[in-house]
N, C-alpha and C positions, 0 to 999 in steps of 0.2 A: 695266800690262803688265810693269813692272819686277818686281813681286812674283811674277807668274806665271812669268817667266823666271828668277827668283832672281838678279837682277843689281842692282848699285848704280845709283842714279839718275844717277850721273855717267858710267856706262859704256854709253851708248846706242850707241856704235859697234858693239857686239856685234850689234845688230839689223840692221846692214848687212853682216855677215860673209858673204863668198862672192859678193856682188853683182858685184864687179869681174871675178871669174873667170867667173861666169855670162855676163856680157856678152861677154867674150873667147871663150867657148865658142860662143855664138850666132854671132859673127862668123866663127869657123872653120867652123861648119856651113854658113853661107850661102855661103862660098867653095868648099867641098869636096863638098857634097851635091848631086848633079845634080838630084834631085827638087825642090829649092828653087830652084836657079839656072836651071832650064829655064822657069820661069814669070816673066814680067816683073812687077816690083814685088812679088814674093813675098818674105817674110822668115821664113816658117814653113812646115813641111810638116805638114798635117793628115792623119793616117793613120786608116784605119777600124779597124785592129786593132793590137795591140802588136807582132805579128810583122811587120806592114807598116811600122810606125814604126822598128823595128830593122833592117829590110830583111833579115829572115831568110827563107831558102828552105826549110830543114829544121829540125825540132826532134826530137831523139832519133831521128834516122834517118827521120822521116816528113816528106813534103812538106807544106807548110802554105800556107794562103791561096790566092792565084792560081797558085801553083806546083804545087798538087795536081791531077793529071790526073783524079781521080775526083770533084772538087768540082763540084757542080751546085746553085747557090744557089736556083734556081727550084724544083727538086725538094725541097730542104730546106724552103722556105717552105710548099710544098703539104703536106708531111708534118706540119709544125708546126701548120698550120691544122686538119688532120684530127684531130690529137691534142687540140687545144683545142676541138673540136666546132664549128668554124665552117663 
């Protein structure tokens, strides 16, 4: 591993770089993200899309995900199946 990362064998603290800040960030998220704190015993929010994970409502002026009034997942699935010949 040391050869791959190009570090000295005595400098293994490098492999732990950023862990402390990551743990602090996760604690902050658990305290401030209502999507996590609304579920008992939850410590992570599993999103279906990147837009949902970032809690984005619009991207480049277009509504995304559940905020798009024209979104119809059942119709999309039907059209995809038709395209795939199912």
